[in-house]
C-alpha positions in Angstrom: 0.0 0.0 0.0 1.2 3.5 -0.9 0.9 6.2 1.7 0.6 9.7 0.3 0.7 11.7 3.5 0.2 15.4 4.0 2.5 16.8 6.7 -0.4 16.7 9.2 -1.2 13.1 8.3 2.5 12.2 8.7 2.6 13.8 12.2 -0.6 11.9 13.1 0.9 8.7 11.9 4.2 9.1 13.7 2.5 10.0 17.0 -0.2 7.3 16.6 2.4 4.7 17.3 3.7 6.6 20.3 1.6 4.5 22.6 4.0 1.6 22.0 6.4 3.5 24.1 10.2 3.2 24.2 11.1 -0.4 23.9 14.8 -1.0 23.9 16.2 -3.4 21.4 17.5 -3.4 17.8 15.6 -6.1 16.0 12.7 -4.0 14.8 15.0 -1.3 13.6 17.2 -3.8 11.8 14.3 -5.4 10.1 12.8 -2.1 9.0 16.1 -0.8 7.6 16.8 -4.2 5.9 13.4 -3.9 4.1 14.4 -0.3 3.0 17.7 -1.4 1.6 19.8 -0.4 4.6 20.3 3.3 3.9 22.4 3.7 7.1 25.2 1.6 5.4 25.7 4.3 2.8 26.5 6.9 5.5 29.4 7.9 7.8 28.6 8.8 11.4 29.8 10.4 14.5 27.7 8.7 17.2 27.0 10.6 20.4 25.7 9.2 23.7 25.7 10.5 27.3 23.4 11.9 30.0 24.0 15.6 29.6 25.7 17.7 26.9 24.9 15.6 23.9 22.9 18.3 22.1 25.5 21.0 22.6 28.3 18.7 21.4 26.2 17.7 18.3 25.4 21.3 17.5 29.0 22.4 17.7 30.3 19.5 15.7 27.7 19.9 12.9 28.4 23.6 12.8 32.2 23.1 12.4 31.8 20.4 9.7 29.2 22.5 7.8 31.6 25.5 7.9 34.4 23.2 6.6 32.2 22.4 3.5 31.0 19.0 4.4 27.3 18.2 3.8 26.4 17.4 7.4 23.3 15.7 8.7 22.3 15.9 12.3 19.8 13.7 14.1 18.8 14.8 17.7 16.0 14.5 20.2 13.9 15.8 21.7 12.9 18.7 19.5 12.6 22.2 21.1 9.8 23.9 19.1 9.1 21.9 16.0 9.3 18.1 15.3 11.3 18.8 12.1 14.3 20.0 14.2 15.2 16.4 14.9 16.4 15.9 11.4 18.7 18.6 9.9 21.2 19.1 7.1 23.7 21.9 7.5 21.5 23.3 10.3 18.3 23.4 8.3 15.4 21.2 9.5 13.8 18.8 7.1 10.9 20.5 5.2 7.3 19.6 5.9 6.9 18.2 2.4 10.0 16.0 2.6 9.1 14.7 6.1 5.6 13.8 4.8 6.9 12.0 1.7 9.6 10.0 3.7 7.2 9.1 6.5 4.8 7.7 3.9 7.7 5.8 2.3 8.9 4.2 5.6 5.3 3.5 6.6 4.9 1.1 3.6 7.6 -1.1 5.2 6.6 -0.5 8.8 3.1 -1.7 8.2 4.3 -5.0 6.8 6.1 -5.8 10.1 4.4 -8.2 12.5 6.0 -6.2 15.4 5.6 -2.6 14.4 8.4 -0.1 15.2 8.1 2.5 18.0 7.9 6.2 17.2 11.6 6.7 17.8 12.5 3.7 15.6 10.3 5.0 12.8 11.7 8.5 12.8 15.3 7.1 13.0 14.6 5.2 9.8 13.1 8.4 8.2 16.3 10.2 9.2 18.6 7.6 7.7 16.7 7.6 4.4 16.7 11.4 4.2 20.4 11.7 4.8 21.1 9.0 2.2 18.9 10.6 -0.4 20.5 14.0 0.2 24.0 12.5 -0.1 25.2 13.6 3.3 29.0 13.2 3.7 28.8 12.9 7.5 25.9 12.5 10.0 26.0 13.6 13.7 23.9 10.9 15.3 22.6 11.4 18.8 21.5 8.4 20.8 17.9 8.6 22.0 18.1 6.5 25.2 21.1 4.6 26.6 23.3 3.4 23.8 23.7 -0.4 23.5 20.0 -1.1 22.8 19.1 2.3 21.3 17.8 2.1 17.7 20.6 4.4 16.5 23.1 1.7 17.4 22.3 -0.4 14.3 25.1 1.5 12.5 28.5 0.0 11.7 31.7 1.4 13.4 31.5 5.2 13.2 34.3 7.6 12.5 34.2 8.5 16.2 32.0 7.5 19.2 31.5 10.3 21.7 30.2 9.8 25.3 29.4 13.0 27.1 28.8 13.6 30.8 27.2 10.7 32.6 24.7 10.8 35.5 21.8 8.8 36.9 18.9 9.4 34.5 16.4 7.0 32.9 17.3 4.6 35.7 14.2 2.4 35.1 15.5 1.5 31.6 19.2 1.7 32.1 19.9 0.7 35.7 20.3 2.6 39.0 24.1 2.7 39.3 26.7 4.8 37.5 28.4 1.6 36.4 25.1 0.3 34.7 24.6 3.7 33.1 28.2 3.7 31.7 27.8 0.1 30.4 24.6 1.1 28.5 26.3 4.1 27.0 29.5 2.1 26.2 27.3 0.0 23.9 28.0 2.4 21.1 31.7 1.6 21.2 32.4 -0.7 18.2 35.6 -2.5 17.1 38.4 -0.3 15.9 36.6 3.0 16.3 38.0 6.1 18.1 36.3 7.2 21.3 36.1 10.5 23.0 34.8 10.2 26.5 34.0 13.1 28.9 35.4 11.4 32.0 33.1 11.1 35.0 34.2 9.2 38.0 36.4 6.1 38.4 33.6 3.6 38.4 32.3 4.8 35.1 35.7 5.5 33.7 36.7 1.8 34.3 33.7 0.5 32.5 34.3 2.7 29.4 38.1 1.8 29.4 37.3 -1.9 29.7 34.9 -1.8 26.7 37.5 0.1 24.6 40.1 -2.5 25.5 37.8 -5.4 24.7 37.0 -4.2 21.2 40.3 -2.5 20.4 38.9 1.0 20.3 41.2 4.0 20.8 40.1 6.0 23.9 40.7 9.8 24.4 39.6 11.8 27.4 39.9 15.6 27.3 42.5 17.2 29.6 40.3 19.8 31.3 43.3 21.2 33.2 44.3 22.7 29.8 41.2 24.8 29.5 41.8 28.5 30.2 38.7 30.7 30.5 39.5 34.1 28.8 36.2 35.8 29.1 32.6 35.0 30.1 29.6 37.2 29.7 26.0 37.1 28.4 27.3 36.6 24.8 29.1 33.4 25.8 32.6 32.2 26.5 36.1 32.6 25.1 38.6 29.8 26.0 42.0 28.4 25.2 42.3 24.6 25.0 45.7 23.0 24.3 46.9 24.5 20.9 43.5 26.1 20.2 43.6 29.7 21.2 40.7 32.2 21.8 37.9 29.9 20.8 34.6 31.7 20.9 31.7 29.7 22.2 28.4 31.7 21.6 26.6 29.7 24.4 26.3 30.7 28.0 27.0 28.1 30.6 30.1 27.1 32.5 29.8 23.5 31.2 30.2 24.6 27.6 33.9 24.8 28.2 34.1 21.1 28.6 31.7 20.4 25.8 33.9 22.5 23.5 37.0 20.5 24.6 35.2 17.3 23.7 34.4 18.8 20.2 38.0 19.8 19.7 39.2 16.3 20.6 36.8 14.8 18.0 38.0 17.3 15.4 41.6 16.1 16.1 40.4 12.6 15.3 38.9 13.8 12.1 42.1 15.4 10.9 44.1 12.3 12.0 41.8 10.3 9.7 42.5 12.5 6.7 39.6 14.9 6.7 40.4 18.4 5.8 39.5 20.9 8.5 41.1 24.3 8.5 41.6 26.2 11.8 39.4 29.0 10.4 36.6 26.5 9.8 37.0 25.1 13.3 37.0 28.6 14.9 34.2 30.0 12.8 32.1 26.8 13.1 32.1 26.8 16.9 31.5 30.6 16.9 28.4 30.2 14.7 26.9 27.4 16.8 23.2 27.8 17.5 21.7 25.6 20.3 18.7 27.0 22.2 17.4 26.2 25.6 20.8 25.6 27.3 21.3 28.5 29.7 19.9 30.8 27.0 19.0 34.4 27.8 15.5 35.0 26.6 14.6 38.3 28.2 16.2 41.4 29.7 14.9 43.8 32.3 14.5 41.5 34.1 17.1 39.0 32.9 15.4 35.7 32.2 17.5 32.6 31.5 16.1 29.3 30.3 18.0 26.0 31.0 16.8 22.5 30.1 18.4 20.9 33.1 16.0 18.2 34.2 18.2 15.9 36.4 20.6 16.6 39.3 23.6 16.6 37.1 22.0 19.1 34.6 20.9 21.3 37.5 24.4 21.3 39.0 25.7 22.5 35.6 23.1 25.3 35.5 24.0 26.4 39.1 27.7 26.5 38.0 26.7 28.7 35.1 24.6 30.9 37.4 27.6 31.4 39.7 29.9 32.1 36.7 27.7 34.6 34.9 25.9 36.1 38.0 28.2 35.6 40.9 26.7 35.9 44.4 23.1 36.2 43.2 20.2 34.0 44.0 17.5 33.5 41.3 13.8 33.7 41.0 12.9 30.2 39.8 10.2 29.0 37.4 10.3 25.2 37.7 8.3 22.6 35.7 9.5 19.0 35.7 8.4 15.6 34.6 7.1 13.3 37.3 9.5 10.5 36.4 12.6 12.6 37.2 14.5 12.8 40.5 12.5 15.8 41.7 13.8 15.7 45.2 17.4 15.7 43.9 16.7 18.7 41.7 15.0 20.7 44.5 17.7 20.0 47.0 20.3 21.4 44.6 18.2 24.5 43.8 17.2 25.3 47.4 20.3 27.3 48.3 20.0 29.4 45.2 16.3 30.1 45.3 15.0 33.6 46.0 11.5 32.4 45.3 10.1 29.4 43.3 7.1 29.5 41.0 5.9 26.0 40.4 4.3 25.3 37.0 2.9 22.4 35.1 4.3 22.1 31.5 1.8 21.0 28.8 2.9 17.4 28.7 1.2 14.3 30.0 4.3 13.3 31.9 4.4 16.6 33.9 4.4 16.7 37.7 1.4 18.7 38.8 2.5 22.2 40.0 0.5 21.8 43.2 2.6 18.7 44.1 5.8 20.4 43.0 5.0 23.4 45.2 4.5 21.2 48.2 7.7 19.3 47.6 9.7 22.6 47.2 8.2 23.9 50.4 9.4 20.8 52.2 12.9 21.6 50.9 12.7 25.0 52.7 12.1 27.0 49.5 9.7 29.9 49.4 7.4 28.4 46.8 4.1 29.4 45.0 1.8 27.2 42.9 1.4 29.1 39.6 -0.4 26.5 37.5 0.4 27.1 33.9 3.8 28.1 32.5 2.4 31.4 31.3 1.1 32.2 34.8 4.4 31.3 36.3 6.4 33.5 33.9 4.1 36.4 34.4 4.2 36.1 38.2 8.0 35.7 38.2 8.5 38.8 36.0 6.2 40.8 38.3 8.1 39.7 41.3 11.6 40.2 39.9 11.0 43.7 38.6 14.2 44.7 36.9 16.6 43.8 39.6 16.5 40.0 40.0 17.6 37.1 37.8 14.9 34.6 36.7 15.9 31.1 35.9 13.3 28.9 34.2 14.4 25.3 34.6 13.3 21.7 34.9 12.3 20.5 31.4 13.0 21.2 27.8 9.3 20.7 27.2 8.7 24.2 28.8 10.8 26.0 26.3 8.2 26.9 23.7 5.7 27.8 26.4 8.2 30.1 28.0 8.9 31.8 24.7 5.2 32.2 23.9 4.6 33.7 27.4 7.3 36.2 26.9 6.0 37.1 23.4 2.7 38.0 24.9 
């Protein structure tokens, strides 16, 4: 059967299979891609896993490679404002028409399977087919969940495998210890590939090192002692790293220094493997990086920062950025979070930095109700108010902050578009 979808029909089809949830395992994806002629085997990849920092690293890498003249695909999740953002070439999201056509194409094969693919598996196949048809020279491929059993892990050995900062998140699916999390992420390490690993703590480091040794993969870890912060302001950061001098990172956030170091290590692997990357392309590519919702300034007078930190490690990073860019200041918090997250862990970290907290319920079925969030925040000693919707929380926070206080909206990427809409009004 041929599926001639409109964009709206394609979106309805993609989301209609969402109820099947996230089921780890590669068999459905392999079967679907085999039926499609294995488009992924005609592509070269940088595969990126980790708990925090994946998106920023993917954005910087794709910007550098595009600047160097390579046709560069990027597959990421979740999207920030529009679904199409998940599949990009040279920074441009897939068009509505192309997404509709390709979803219809993949649906023909998916509907023939006795065990239908999940939403993520379906859109992964759409991405591979799109990048193949557009003759992408390199694809920056972000893992959806975990690594070993994530549907992106059907690819052969990539040019480089990247593992960013690790932390306890998605513990139901991946395990409740840092060793188990590391083992899941290490699943993307394939024979003979080059690996750049953030470095976390000894227990995780040992797991990653053991996997690299087992499959004869070359392991590199950035030397963060060689990062020198030159300047930091609301335009971003300027750093030196090893032989790279005065690298401009147009993203606020203390943690972007380490993300940039990871990117520069991956770039070194690229050049070692014979890819042409001029210093100008590297410098300009990083300087042109666009990546919203990560300690992003959305409003002035009062200053309002949005950060997608949704787990304790992400919140620690946001607090580090708050201390770097606004030293000695507490923040007016607008917090909305998914109920399956470590809410107590997030609140305990935020408590010392909270001037006042406005609890909100993001428009997502997984959201923790703002009334319950407010109650939990109060139990952590935070002066908290139940605001209900994101718009009501933003309005109340701006009214309270006047022009003198910093507002930090944090807790979930799903709030981002709602915050922007509230500010626009």
